[in-house]
C-alpha positions as a Markdown table, in Angstrom:
| # | Residue | x | y | z |
|---|---|---|---|---|
| 1 | Met | -62.7 | -24.2 | 17.0 |
| 2 | Phe | -59.8 | -25.2 | 14.9 |
| 3 | Ser | -58.9 | -28.8 | 14.5 |
| 4 | Lys | -55.3 | -30.1 | 15.0 |
| 5 | Val | -53.6 | -31.1 | 11.8 |
| 6 | Asn | -51.2 | -34.0 | 12.1 |
| 7 | Lys | -47.8 | -33.8 | 10.2 |
| 8 | Lys | -45.2 | -36.5 | 10.1 |
| 9 | Ala | -42.0 | -35.2 | 11.8 |
| 10 | Ile | -38.6 | -35.5 | 10.2 |
| 11 | Ser | -36.4 | -38.0 | 12.0 |
| 12 | Pro | -33.4 | -36.5 | 14.0 |
| 13 | Leu | -30.9 | -38.4 | 11.8 |
| 14 | Ile | -32.3 | -37.1 | 8.5 |
| 15 | Ala | -32.5 | -33.6 | 10.0 |
| 16 | Thr | -28.8 | -33.8 | 11.0 |
| 17 | Ile | -27.8 | -35.1 | 7.5 |
| 18 | Leu | -29.7 | -32.2 | 5.8 |
| 19 | Leu | -28.1 | -29.7 | 8.1 |
| 20 | Val | -24.6 | -31.0 | 7.3 |
| 21 | Val | -25.3 | -31.0 | 3.6 |
| 22 | Val | -26.5 | -27.4 | 3.7 |
| 23 | Ala | -23.6 | -26.3 | 5.8 |
| 24 | Val | -21.1 | -28.0 | 3.5 |
| 25 | Ala | -22.7 | -26.3 | 0.5 |
| 26 | Ile | -22.6 | -22.9 | 2.2 |
| 27 | Ile | -19.0 | -23.4 | 3.2 |
| 28 | Gly | -18.1 | -24.5 | -0.3 |
| 29 | Ile | -19.7 | -21.4 | -1.8 |
| 30 | Val | -17.9 | -19.1 | 0.7 |
| 31 | Leu | -14.5 | -20.9 | 0.2 |
| 32 | Ser | -15.0 | -20.7 | -3.6 |
| 33 | Trp | -15.7 | -17.0 | -3.4 |
| 34 | Gly | -12.9 | -16.4 | -0.9 |
| 35 | Lys | -10.4 | -18.4 | -2.9 |
| 36 | Gly | -11.3 | -16.7 | -6.0 |
| 37 | Phe | -10.7 | -13.3 | -4.3 |
| 38 | Thr | -7.4 | -14.2 | -2.6 |
| 39 | Asn | -5.8 | -16.5 | -5.2 |
| 40 | Thr | -6.8 | -14.7 | -8.3 |
| 41 | Thr | -7.4 | -11.0 | -7.5 |
| 42 | Leu | -4.6 | -10.6 | -5.0 |
| 43 | Ser | -2.0 | -12.5 | -7.1 |
| 44 | Lys | -3.0 | -10.6 | -10.2 |
| 45 | Ala | -2.8 | -7.3 | -8.3 |
| 46 | Ser | 0.8 | -8.3 | -7.6 |
| 47 | Ser | 1.5 | -9.6 | -11.1 |
| 48 | Ile | 2.7 | -12.8 | -9.4 |
| 49 | Glu | 0.1 | -15.2 | -10.5 |
| 50 | Val | 1.9 | -18.4 | -9.3 |
| 51 | Tyr | 1.3 | -17.3 | -5.7 |
| 52 | Ser | -1.9 | -18.4 | -4.0 |
| 53 | Glu | -3.1 | -17.6 | -0.5 |
| 54 | Ser | -1.5 | -20.0 | 2.1 |
| 55 | Glu | -3.7 | -22.2 | 4.1 |
| 56 | Ile | -1.6 | -21.6 | 7.2 |
| 57 | Gly | -2.0 | -17.8 | 7.1 |
| 58 | Phe | -4.6 | -18.0 | 9.8 |
| 59 | Tyr | -2.0 | -19.1 | 12.3 |
| 60 | Leu | 0.4 | -16.2 | 11.6 |
| 61 | Asn | -0.7 | -13.6 | 14.1 |
| 62 | Leu | 0.2 | -9.9 | 14.1 |
| 63 | Gln | 1.6 | -8.7 | 17.5 |
| 64 | Asn | 2.3 | -5.0 | 16.7 |
| 65 | Ser | 3.8 | -2.7 | 14.1 |
| 66 | Ile | 6.0 | 0.4 | 14.6 |
| 67 | Asn | 8.0 | 2.4 | 12.2 |
| 68 | Gly | 8.4 | -0.2 | 9.4 |
| 69 | Arg | 8.7 | -3.3 | 11.6 |
| 70 | Thr | 5.8 | -5.8 | 12.2 |
| 71 | Thr | 6.2 | -8.4 | 14.9 |
| 72 | Val | 4.4 | -11.7 | 14.1 |
| 73 | Ser | 3.9 | -15.0 | 16.0 |
| 74 | Tyr | 3.3 | -18.4 | 14.5 |
| 75 | Asn | 0.8 | -20.5 | 16.4 |
| 76 | Pro | -0.4 | -23.5 | 14.5 |
| 77 | Pro | -2.3 | -26.4 | 16.1 |
| 78 | Gln | -0.2 | -29.0 | 18.0 |
| 79 | Asn | -0.8 | -31.7 | 15.5 |
| 80 | Thr | 0.1 | -29.6 | 12.5 |
| 81 | Thr | 2.6 | -30.8 | 9.9 |
| 82 | Tyr | 3.5 | -27.2 | 9.3 |
| 83 | Asn | 6.1 | -26.8 | 12.0 |
| 84 | Asn | 7.6 | -23.6 | 10.5 |
| 85 | Leu | 7.3 | -21.2 | 7.6 |
| 86 | Thr | 9.8 | -19.2 | 5.7 |
| 87 | Ile | 9.0 | -15.7 | 4.5 |
| 88 | Val | 11.1 | -14.7 | 1.5 |
| 89 | Gly | 9.6 | -11.3 | 0.5 |
| 90 | Tyr | 6.7 | -8.9 | 0.9 |
| 91 | Gly | 4.7 | -6.3 | -0.8 |
| 92 | Leu | 2.1 | -3.6 | -0.3 |
| 93 | Leu | -1.3 | -4.7 | -1.6 |
| 94 | Gly | -2.6 | -2.5 | -4.4 |
| 95 | Tyr | 0.8 | -0.8 | -5.0 |
| 96 | Thr | 3.8 | -3.1 | -5.5 |
| 97 | Thr | 3.9 | -5.3 | -8.6 |
| 98 | Asn | 7.0 | -7.1 | -7.5 |
| 99 | Ile | 8.1 | -9.2 | -4.6 |
| 100 | Val | 10.3 | -7.1 | -2.3 |
| 101 | Pro | 13.0 | -9.5 | -1.0 |
| 102 | Leu | 13.6 | -10.1 | 2.7 |
| 103 | Glu | 17.4 | -10.1 | 3.0 |
| 104 | Pro | 17.9 | -12.7 | 4.5 |
| 105 | Pro | 14.6 | -14.6 | 4.5 |
| 106 | Ile | 12.9 | -15.2 | 7.8 |
| 107 | Thr | 12.0 | -18.7 | 9.1 |
| 108 | Ile | 9.6 | -18.8 | 12.0 |
| 109 | Ser | 9.1 | -22.0 | 14.0 |
| 110 | Lys | 6.0 | -23.1 | 15.8 |
| 111 | Ser | 5.2 | -20.9 | 18.9 |
| 112 | Gln | 7.9 | -18.4 | 18.0 |
| 113 | Thr | 7.8 | -14.7 | 17.1 |
| 114 | Ala | 9.8 | -12.8 | 14.5 |
| 115 | Asn | 10.3 | -9.2 | 13.4 |
| 116 | Ile | 9.6 | -8.4 | 9.7 |
| 117 | Asp | 11.3 | -5.2 | 8.7 |
| 118 | His | 9.4 | -4.1 | 5.6 |
| 119 | Gly | 10.1 | -0.4 | 5.9 |
| 120 | Ile | 6.5 | 0.7 | 5.0 |
| 121 | Ile | 5.7 | 3.9 | 6.9 |
| 122 | Leu | 1.9 | 4.1 | 6.7 |
| 123 | Pro | -0.6 | 4.3 | 9.6 |
| 124 | Glu | -2.7 | 1.5 | 8.1 |
| 125 | Phe | -2.0 | -0.8 | 5.1 |
| 126 | Asp | -2.5 | -4.3 | 3.7 |
| 127 | Leu | 0.7 | -6.3 | 3.9 |
| 128 | Val | 1.4 | -9.3 | 1.6 |
| 129 | Leu | 4.0 | -11.8 | 2.8 |
| 130 | Tyr | 5.5 | -14.3 | 0.2 |
| 131 | Leu | 6.5 | -17.7 | 1.4 |
| 132 | Asp | 9.1 | -20.1 | 0.0 |
| 133 | Asn | 6.5 | -22.5 | -1.3 |
| 134 | Asn | 4.8 | -20.2 | -3.8 |
| 135 | Thr | 2.1 | -19.1 | -1.4 |
| 136 | Met | 1.4 | -15.8 | 0.2 |
| 137 | Ile | -0.3 | -14.5 | 3.3 |
| 138 | Thr | -2.3 | -11.3 | 3.2 |
| 139 | Lys | -2.8 | -9.3 | 6.4 |
| 140 | Phe | -5.5 | -6.7 | 5.9 |
| 141 | Asn | -5.9 | -3.4 | 7.7 |
| 142 | Leu | -2.6 | -3.6 | 9.5 |
| 143 | Lys | -2.4 | -0.7 | 11.9 |
| 144 | Gln | 1.0 | 0.8 | 12.7 |
| 145 | Glu | 2.4 | 3.3 | 15.3 |
| 146 | Ile | 4.7 | 5.9 | 13.7 |
| 147 | Lys | 7.1 | 7.8 | 16.0 |
| 148 | Gln | 9.4 | 10.7 | 15.2 |
| 149 | Pro | 11.7 | 13.1 | 17.1 |
| 150 | Ser | 9.8 | 15.5 | 19.2 |
| 151 | Ser | 12.1 | 18.4 | 18.5 |
| 152 | Cys | 14.8 | 19.4 | 16.0 |
| 153 | Pro | 17.4 | 22.2 | 15.5 |
| 154 | Glu | 16.3 | 25.3 | 13.7 |
| 155 | Gly | 16.1 | 24.7 | 10.0 |
| 156 | Phe | 15.8 | 20.9 | 10.4 |
| 157 | Ile | 12.6 | 18.8 | 10.1 |
| 158 | Pro | 11.8 | 15.5 | 11.9 |
| 159 | Val | 11.9 | 12.3 | 9.9 |
| 160 | Pro | 10.1 | 9.1 | 11.3 |
| 161 | Gly | 12.8 | 6.4 | 11.8 |
| 162 | Asn | 12.7 | 3.2 | 9.8 |
| 163 | His | 13.6 | -0.2 | 11.2 |
| 164 | Leu | 14.6 | -1.4 | 7.8 |
| 165 | Tyr | 17.4 | 1.1 | 7.6 |
| 166 | Gly | 18.4 | 1.2 | 11.2 |
| 167 | Thr | 17.3 | 4.8 | 11.6 |
| 168 | Met | 14.7 | 4.0 | 14.3 |
| 169 | Asn | 15.9 | 4.8 | 17.8 |
| 170 | Glu | 14.8 | 6.0 | 21.2 |
| 171 | Arg | 14.1 | 9.4 | 19.7 |
| 172 | Gly | 11.8 | 7.9 | 17.0 |
| 173 | Gly | 14.1 | 8.8 | 14.1 |
| 174 | Phe | 16.3 | 11.7 | 13.1 |
| 175 | Cys | 16.3 | 15.4 | 12.0 |
| 176 | Val | 17.5 | 16.5 | 8.6 |
| 177 | Met | 18.2 | 19.9 | 7.1 |
| 178 | Lys | 15.1 | 21.1 | 5.3 |
| 179 | Tyr | 17.3 | 22.9 | 2.9 |
| 180 | His | 20.8 | 22.2 | 1.5 |
| 181 | Ala | 23.7 | 23.2 | 3.9 |
| 182 | Lys | 24.7 | 26.9 | 3.7 |
| 183 | Asn | 27.9 | 28.6 | 4.8 |
| 184 | Asp | 27.6 | 30.0 | 8.3 |
| 185 | Thr | 31.1 | 30.8 | 9.7 |
| 186 | Gly | 34.6 | 29.9 | 8.6 |
| 187 | Ser | 35.6 | 28.6 | 5.2 |
| 188 | Lys | 35.8 | 25.2 | 3.5 |
| 189 | Ile | 39.1 | 23.6 | 2.7 |
| 190 | Asn | 39.1 | 20.8 | 0.2 |
| 191 | Ser | 42.8 | 20.1 | -0.2 |
| 192 | Thr | 43.3 | 17.5 | 2.5 |
| 193 | Cys | 40.7 | 14.9 | 1.2 |
| 194 | Ile | 42.9 | 12.2 | -0.3 |
| 195 | Thr | 41.9 | 8.8 | 1.0 |
| 196 | Gly | 38.8 | 9.7 | 2.9 |
| 197 | Leu | 40.2 | 8.1 | 6.0 |
| 198 | Glu | 41.6 | 11.3 | 7.4 |
| 199 | Gly | 39.6 | 14.4 | 8.4 |
| 200 | Ser | 39.6 | 17.7 | 6.7 |
| 201 | Asp | 41.1 | 20.8 | 8.3 |
| 202 | Ser | 38.1 | 22.8 | 7.2 |
| 203 | Asn | 36.7 | 25.1 | 9.8 |
| 204 | Leu | 33.4 | 25.7 | 8.0 |
| 205 | Thr | 30.2 | 25.6 | 10.0 |
| 206 | Val | 26.9 | 25.4 | 8.2 |
| 207 | Lys | 23.2 | 26.2 | 8.7 |
| 208 | Ser | 19.9 | 25.4 | 7.0 |
| 209 | Val | 18.0 | 28.5 | 5.8 |
| 210 | Pro | 16.0 | 29.2 | 2.6 |
| 211 | Glu | 17.4 | 32.6 | 1.6 |
| 212 | Ile | 20.9 | 31.6 | 0.7 |
| 213 | Ala | 22.0 | 29.4 | -2.2 |
| 214 | Pro | 23.5 | 26.1 | -1.2 |
| 215 | Ser | 27.2 | 25.8 | -0.3 |
| 216 | Val | 28.8 | 24.0 | -3.3 |
| 217 | Asn | 32.3 | 23.3 | -4.7 |
| 218 | Ile | 32.9 | 21.2 | -1.7 |
| 219 | Asn | 34.5 | 17.7 | -1.5 |
| 220 | Tyr | 33.6 | 14.7 | 0.6 |
| 221 | Cys | 36.0 | 15.3 | 3.5 |
| 222 | Ala | 35.2 | 19.0 | 3.8 |
| 223 | Ala | 31.4 | 18.3 | 3.8 |
| 224 | Lys | 31.8 | 15.7 | 6.5 |
| 225 | Lys | 33.9 | 17.9 | 8.6 |
| 226 | Ser | 31.6 | 20.9 | 8.2 |
| 227 | Cys | 28.7 | 18.9 | 9.6 |
| 228 | Glu | 30.8 | 17.7 | 12.5 |
| 229 | Asn | 32.0 | 21.3 | 13.2 |
| 230 | Ser | 28.3 | 22.3 | 13.5 |
| 231 | Gly | 27.4 | 19.5 | 15.9 |
| 232 | Tyr | 25.8 | 17.2 | 13.3 |
| 233 | Ile | 26.8 | 14.3 | 11.0 |
| 234 | Leu | 26.8 | 14.1 | 7.2 |
| 235 | Met | 23.7 | 12.4 | 5.8 |
| 236 | Asn | 24.3 | 8.7 | 4.8 |
| 237 | Asn | 22.5 | 6.4 | 2.5 |
| 238 | Ser | 20.3 | 4.9 | 5.3 |
| 239 | His | 19.0 | 8.4 | 6.0 |
| 240 | Trp | 18.5 | 9.0 | 2.3 |
| 241 | Met | 16.5 | 5.8 | 1.8 |
| 242 | Thr | 14.5 | 6.4 | 4.9 |
| 243 | Ile | 13.3 | 9.7 | 3.4 |
| 244 | Ala | 13.0 | 8.3 | -0.2 |
| 245 | Arg | 10.8 | 5.4 | 0.9 |
| 246 | Asn | 8.7 | 7.8 | 2.9 |
| 247 | Ile | 8.3 | 10.2 | 0.0 |
| 248 | Glu | 7.4 | 7.3 | -2.4 |
| 249 | Leu | 4.3 | 6.4 | -0.4 |
| 250 | Asn | 2.8 | 9.9 | -0.3 |
| 251 | Glu | 0.4 | 10.7 | -3.2 |
| 252 | Leu | 1.2 | 14.4 | -2.8 |
| 253 | Asn | 4.6 | 13.7 | -4.3 |
| 254 | Tyr | 3.2 | 12.5 | -7.7 |
| 255 | Val | 2.5 | 14.9 | -10.5 |
| 256 | Ser | -0.7 | 13.0 | -11.1 |
| 257 | Gly | -1.8 | 13.3 | -7.5 |
| 258 | Asn | -2.3 | 9.5 | -7.4 |
| 259 | Leu | 0.0 | 7.1 | -5.6 |
| 260 | Gly | 2.1 | 5.1 | -8.0 |
| 261 | Glu | 1.0 | 6.9 | -11.2 |
| 262 | Gly | 3.5 | 8.7 | -13.3 |
| 263 | Phe | 6.2 | 11.0 | -12.2 |
| 264 | Ile | 7.5 | 11.9 | -8.8 |
| 265 | Phe | 8.4 | 15.6 | -8.6 |
| 266 | Arg | 12.1 | 16.1 | -9.2 |
| 267 | Gly | 12.8 | 19.8 | -8.7 |
| 268 | His | 15.1 | 22.2 | -10.7 |
| 269 | Tyr | 16.8 | 20.0 | -13.3 |
| 270 | Asn | 16.5 | 21.8 | -16.7 |
| 271 | Asn | 19.2 | 24.4 | -16.3 |
| 272 | Asn | 16.8 | 27.2 | -16.6 |
| 273 | Pro | 18.1 | 29.2 | -14.8 |
| 274 | Ser | 21.6 | 27.9 | -15.1 |
| 275 | Leu | 22.3 | 28.7 | -11.5 |
| 276 | Ile | 22.0 | 26.9 | -8.1 |
| 277 | Ile | 19.1 | 28.7 | -6.6 |
| 278 | Glu | 18.0 | 29.5 | -3.1 |
| 279 | Ala | 14.7 | 28.2 | -1.6 |
| 280 | Asn | 11.8 | 30.2 | -0.3 |
| 281 | Ser | 10.5 | 30.5 | 3.2 |
| 282 | Asp | 6.9 | 30.1 | 1.8 |
| 283 | Asp | 6.5 | 26.3 | 1.2 |
| 284 | Ser | 3.6 | 27.0 | -1.1 |
| 285 | Asn | 5.9 | 28.9 | -3.5 |
| 286 | Asn | 7.3 | 25.6 | -4.6 |
| 287 | Phe | 8.3 | 26.4 | -8.2 |
| 288 | Tyr | 10.3 | 29.3 | -6.9 |
| 289 | Leu | 12.8 | 30.9 | -9.4 |
| 290 | Ile | 12.4 | 28.2 | -12.0 |
| 291 | Asn | 11.9 | 29.7 | -15.4 |
| 292 | Ser | 9.1 | 28.1 | -17.5 |
| 293 | Pro | 9.0 | 25.1 | -15.3 |
| 294 | Asn | 7.8 | 21.7 | -16.5 |
| 295 | Ser | 5.0 | 20.1 | -14.5 |
| 296 | Asp | 7.4 | 17.8 | -12.6 |
| 297 | Gln | 9.7 | 20.6 | -11.4 |
| 298 | Arg | 8.1 | 21.3 | -8.1 |
| 299 | Arg | 11.0 | 21.8 | -5.6 |
| 300 | Thr | 9.2 | 20.5 | -2.5 |
| 301 | Leu | 8.4 | 16.9 | -1.4 |
| 302 | Tyr | 6.2 | 15.8 | 1.5 |
| 303 | Leu | 6.9 | 13.4 | 4.3 |
| 304 | Ser | 4.2 | 11.2 | 5.9 |
| 305 | Asn | 4.2 | 13.5 | 9.0 |
| 306 | Gly | 3.3 | 16.6 | 6.9 |
| 307 | Glu | 6.9 | 18.0 | 6.9 |
| 308 | Ile | 8.3 | 19.5 | 3.7 |
| 309 | Ile | 11.8 | 19.2 | 2.4 |
| 310 | Trp | 13.2 | 21.5 | -0.3 |
| 311 | Asp | 15.4 | 20.4 | -3.3 |
| 312 | Phe | 15.8 | 16.8 | -2.1 |
| 313 | Thr | 16.1 | 16.1 | -5.9 |
| 314 | Gly | 17.5 | 18.5 | -8.4 |
| 315 | Asn | 19.3 | 21.9 | -7.9 |
| 316 | Ala | 22.4 | 20.6 | -6.1 |
| 317 | Trp | 23.7 | 17.1 | -5.5 |
| 318 | Asn | 23.7 | 15.6 | -2.0 |
| 319 | Ile | 27.0 | 14.1 | -0.8 |
| 320 | Leu | 26.5 | 11.0 | 1.4 |
| 321 | Glu | 28.8 | 9.7 | 4.0 |
| 322 | Asp | 29.0 | 6.2 | 2.5 |
| 323 | Leu | 32.3 | 5.1 | 0.8 |
| 324 | Val | 32.2 | 2.3 | -1.8 |
| 325 | Leu | 35.1 | 0.6 | -3.6 |
| 326 | Ile | 34.6 | 0.5 | -7.4 |
| 327 | Lys | 34.7 | -3.3 | -7.4 |
| 328 | Asp | 31.6 | -3.2 | -5.1 |
| 329 | His | 29.4 | -1.3 | -7.5 |
| 330 | Ala | 26.3 | -3.2 | -8.8 |
| 331 | Asp | 26.3 | -4.9 | -12.2 |
| 332 | Gly | 23.9 | -4.1 | -15.0 |
| 333 | Phe | 22.3 | -5.9 | -17.9 |
| 334 | Tyr | 21.8 | -5.0 | -21.6 |
| 335 | Thr | 18.3 | -4.4 | -22.7 |
| 336 | Ser | 18.3 | -6.2 | -26.1 |
| 337 | Asp | 18.3 | -9.8 | -24.9 |
| 338 | Asp | 17.9 | -9.5 | -21.1 |
| 339 | Thr | 21.4 | -11.0 | -20.6 |
| 340 | Glu | 24.7 | -9.7 | -19.4 |
| 341 | Phe | 26.5 | -7.4 | -21.9 |
| 342 | Asn | 29.9 | -9.0 | -22.0 |
| 343 | Ser | 31.5 | -7.3 | -25.1 |
| 344 | Gly | 34.2 | -5.7 | -22.9 |
| 345 | Asn | 32.5 | -2.2 | -23.2 |
| 346 | Asp | 30.2 | -2.6 | -20.3 |
| 347 | Asn | 30.8 | 0.5 | -18.3 |
| 348 | Leu | 27.6 | 1.0 | -16.3 |
| 349 | Phe | 27.0 | 4.6 | -17.1 |
| 350 | Leu | 23.4 | 5.8 | -17.4 |
| 351 | Thr | 22.0 | 2.6 | -16.0 |
| 352 | Asp | 18.2 | 2.5 | -15.3 |
| 353 | Tyr | 16.6 | 0.9 | -12.3 |
| 354 | Tyr | 14.1 | -0.9 | -14.5 |
| 355 | Lys | 14.2 | -1.6 | -18.2 |
| 356 | Gly | 13.6 | 1.6 | -20.0 |
| 357 | Ser | 15.1 | 3.5 | -23.0 |
| 358 | Asn | 18.7 | 3.4 | -21.7 |
| 359 | Asn | 21.2 | 0.9 | -22.9 |
| 360 | Tyr | 21.7 | -0.6 | -19.4 |
| 361 | Tyr | 19.5 | -1.5 | -16.5 |
| 362 | Leu | 19.7 | -3.1 | -13.1 |
| 363 | Lys | 18.0 | -6.4 | -12.1 |
| 364 | Phe | 17.1 | -6.1 | -8.4 |
| 365 | Asn | 17.6 | -9.8 | -7.9 |
| 366 | Gln | 20.9 | -10.0 | -9.9 |
| 367 | Leu | 23.0 | -7.1 | -8.8 |
| 368 | Gly | 26.2 | -9.1 | -9.0 |
| 369 | Asn | 29.2 | -9.0 | -6.7 |
| 370 | Thr | 28.2 | -5.9 | -4.8 |
| 371 | Ile | 27.8 | -4.6 | -1.2 |
| 372 | Phe | 24.3 | -3.4 | -2.1 |
| 373 | Asn | 21.1 | -5.1 | -1.2 |
| 374 | Tyr | 17.7 | -4.3 | -2.7 |
| 375 | Lys | 16.8 | -1.9 | 0.1 |
| 376 | Asp | 20.0 | 0.1 | -0.4 |
| 377 | Ile | 19.3 | 1.3 | -3.9 |
| 378 | Tyr | 15.6 | 0.5 | -4.8 |
| 379 | Leu | 12.3 | 2.0 | -3.9 |
| 380 | Leu | 9.5 | -0.3 | -2.6 |
| 381 | Asn | 8.3 | -0.6 | -6.2 |
| 382 | Ser | 11.2 | -2.0 | -8.3 |
| 383 | Lys | 9.5 | -1.2 | -11.6 |
| 384 | Tyr | 10.0 | 2.6 | -11.5 |
| 385 | Asn | 12.5 | 4.0 | -13.9 |
| 386 | Ala | 13.8 | 7.4 | -15.1 |
| 387 | Val | 11.8 | 7.8 | -18.3 |
| 388 | Asn | 8.4 | 6.8 | -16.9 |
| 389 | Asn | 8.6 | 7.9 | -13.3 |
| 390 | Gly | 11.4 | 10.5 | -13.0 |
| 391 | Ile | 13.3 | 8.7 | -10.3 |
| 392 | Gly | 16.7 | 9.1 | -11.9 |
| 393 | Ile | 19.4 | 6.6 | -12.8 |
| 394 | Tyr | 22.3 | 4.6 | -11.4 |
| 395 | His | 25.7 | 6.0 | -12.5 |
| 396 | Gly | 28.0 | 3.0 | -11.7 |
| 397 | Asn | 31.5 | 3.3 | -13.1 |
| 398 | Ser | 32.9 | -0.2 | -12.9 |
| 399 | Asn | 33.3 | -2.8 | -15.6 |
| 400 | Arg | 31.7 | -6.1 | -14.7 |
| 401 | Gly | 34.2 | -8.2 | -12.7 |
| 402 | Ser | 36.3 | -5.2 | -11.8 |
| 403 | Val | 38.7 | -5.7 | -8.9 |
| 404 | Ser | 39.5 | -2.0 | -8.5 |
| 405 | Glu | 39.8 | -0.8 | -4.9 |
| 406 | Thr | 39.6 | 2.9 | -5.8 |
| 407 | Ile | 37.4 | 4.6 | -3.2 |
| 408 | Thr | 34.3 | 6.4 | -4.3 |
| 409 | Phe | 31.6 | 8.1 | -2.3 |
| 410 | Met | 27.8 | 8.1 | -2.9 |
| 411 | Met | 26.1 | 11.2 | -4.2 |
| 412 | Arg | 22.3 | 11.3 | -4.8 |
| 413 | Gly | 19.4 | 13.4 | -6.1 |
| 414 | Gly | 20.9 | 15.0 | -9.3 |
| 415 | Asp | 21.4 | 18.7 | -9.9 |
| 416 | Lys | 20.1 | 21.7 | -11.9 |
| 417 | Gln | 21.3 | 20.4 | -15.2 |
| 418 | Asn | 20.7 | 16.6 | -15.0 |
| 419 | Gly | 17.6 | 16.7 | -17.1 |
| 420 | Gln | 15.6 | 13.5 | -17.0 |
| 421 | Tyr | 18.3 | 11.9 | -14.9 |
| 422 | Ser | 17.6 | 13.9 | -11.8 |
| 423 | Gly | 15.3 | 12.2 | -9.3 |
| 424 | Leu | 14.6 | 10.5 | -6.0 |
| 425 | Met | 16.9 | 7.5 | -6.7 |
| 426 | Glu | 19.6 | 9.3 | -8.8 |
| 427 | Leu | 22.9 | 7.8 | -7.6 |
| 428 | Thr | 26.5 | 8.4 | -8.8 |
| 429 | Phe | 30.0 | 7.6 | -7.3 |
| 430 | Pro | 32.6 | 10.3 | -7.7 |
| 431 | Asn | 36.2 | 9.9 | -6.8 |
| 432 | Leu | 37.0 | 11.0 | -3.3 |
| 433 | Ser | 38.7 | 14.3 | -4.2 |
| 434 | Ser | 35.9 | 15.4 | -6.6 |
| 435 | Asn | 34.0 | 18.6 | -6.1 |
| 436 | Gly | 31.9 | 20.7 | -8.4 |
| 437 | Asn | 29.8 | 23.8 | -8.7 |
| 438 | Thr | 26.6 | 21.8 | -8.3 |
| 439 | Val | 27.8 | 19.5 | -5.5 |
| 440 | Gly | 26.2 | 20.2 | -2.1 |
| 441 | Phe | 25.3 | 18.3 | 1.1 |
| 442 | Arg | 23.0 | 18.1 | 4.1 |
| 443 | Cys | 23.6 | 17.3 | 7.7 |
| 444 | Val | 21.4 | 15.2 | 10.1 |
| 445 | Lys | 21.0 | 15.3 | 13.8 |
């Protein structure tokens, strides 16, 4: 028979105090670990170490995400002093090393919702939101619905729309020519394109097929009219950037095979052969007709939906519908001292998107007196440049402070002979009557 052992019980008050002490210690350890992860690791991953995780991030709730737009609601406690928050920029955790500006910033008041158009077309990702008080909110494992057109004309491919660029619609996006436009019926007539405000009398219709070399030696008005004759419209910069941002976030488009590392494929650019060449119906034959190709000369690029587009960069330029006055071109900076180059010889030719080996470069947050916002001419990652990433350069042709109202049009992608300057973001501004033997175009539907 066992005897009962008497033990002095701990009083309820002391027990409560001990529990509180232990709980506080555990919370302190968790918060210390969590703070170290969010404030240090995340901010260093973004190279923006002044930003720390916001204490009000818990009250910013995700409602839904679709085609580059995330809807959020702000629901802090009733007695909070944080009655609103202002989001000034965003980033993709683990990828961007810059704050992508929201233009304009978004202020959300208590119990309100707002749409954040970030333009990121991924089914799942970690979104970083930067606030105006040097804090950030990280939303992990954000799931997104991505829609696209259910059908396209022959020779076109579907492109998921993007709210950031206004290309998201009831169809889910648009269709683009898989190949450069090719002559179908009729003939092009360039002579009537003077101001860009009147149409061309060209009766050319076009098609998208691989076996024929692109239709070139065409000017702006004739290209625009040819698309219209065929029941389409000429591609514009919003279409281009929708595709470019999509391509940027697909690791299959990097020579390294790793997202964000090294060069993005840029097609036929080394003038070997010295011809505009046709594509191939076999998408796996993606260095087709290029003699002794460099590793970055693959002619195909992949979209997030698995579709493939040929010669989006290199081979032949792509005329875009957008018209821009010379005075509205972006301003550049000189690399030597990181200040404006005001010697009087500041023509912005061969301007890089990020400081590289060229004499001039753009600053995404100091583009000058221009119609362009960040989203119009930059990838999500603003630190890509021509030399290190193969994205091409910005061929502006205005002196800083120019008041010229000469009309130019946008042309992107580069051609067969642009060398290192061909690429996904290659952009130049020819005069309206210009045409050339490497100037082509694409239509969208």
